[in-house]
C-alpha positions, 0 to 999 in steps of 0.5 A, a space after each residue: 523522509 519527505 516522499 514515502 511509499 509503503 508497499 506489501 501484500 494486500 492485508 498487510 497494513 499498508 494503508 494503516 501504517 502509511 495513514 498514521 506515518 502521514 499523520 505523525 510527520 504531518 504530511 498528505 497521505 495518498 491511497 493509490 486504490 482511491 485513485 485507481 477504483 471507480 464506481 462498482 469496482 471498475 478501474 479507471 483507465 490506465 492513463 487517467 490513473 497515472 495522471 491522478 498519481 502524478 498530480 497527487 504526488 508532486 516530485 517536490 512535494 512531501 506525502 506518504 503514499 501506499 499501494 503496489 500498482 506496476 502501471 504507476 510504480 515508475 511515477 511513484 518510486 521515482 518520486 519517493 525517496 523512501 520505500 517502507 516494504 512490509 514483507 510479512 509471512 503469508 499466514 499473518 497476512 492472511 489472517 489480517 486480511 480475513 479479519 479486515 474483509 469480514 469486518 468490511 462486509 459485516 459493517 458495510 464500510 464505504 471504500 473509495 468511490 462508494 464501493 463496499 466489499 461483499 462476503 459472496 464476492 470475496 469468497 466465491 468469485 474471481 474477484 476475491 481479494 483472498 485470490 488476489 493475495 494467493 496470486 501476488 504475495 509470493 510474486 511481490 516478494 520475488 519481484 521487489 527482491 529482484 528490483 532492489 538487487 538489480 539496483 533499479 531504484 538507487 536513490 530509495 532508502 528501502 526498509 524492509 520490515 518482516 514482522 509487526 514487532 520490528 515495524 512497531 520498533 521502527 515506528 517508535 523510533 520515529 516518534 523519538 526524533 519526529 516532532 508531533 
C-alpha cells in the first residue's frame, strides 16, 4: 500500500480513517475537500481542482487521500494502488454525520479555506450536508459496485468495509505488520 484512496458516504469516517492511516504508515495525507472548496463554500474551478489533485498525488509518490469527487476520479484512482471503501449502513452514517455536524456548528470549527458549518444551512437549505447524504449514499453504493464489477480499475486492491468493527479489525491487522 503506497497510494491509498479512502471513499465512502459523507459522515462515514473517511477523513478520520485516512488521516490515521497516513500517520500510521508515515505518508502524506491529502483531503480532497481541502483542494475542492474555496472561501464561502465556493468550489474552485474544475481544471484548478484537477490540477491541485494531480500535484498533491504524484503517481510515483506515497500518500493517503480521501474523497468521492467524480471530477478527479480518473486522476486519483488511476494513481492509487489501494482503495478502502467505507460502505456503512445509512442509519450509522446519518448518526455519525449528525454528531459531527452538531459538534462543528457548536464549536465553530474552521474547515478548509476558512469555512465553517452553520446549523441553519445544514438543516434548512439546499446546501445541507444531510440532503447531500440522502442524495449520494445509495448512488455511491450502486456506482462503486458497478465500477468494480466492470473491472474499470483492475490495478486497484479494493477493501470494502461494511461495519466499523470490520474496519477496526482490518486497521489493527496493519499495526501488526506496519512499523510505527
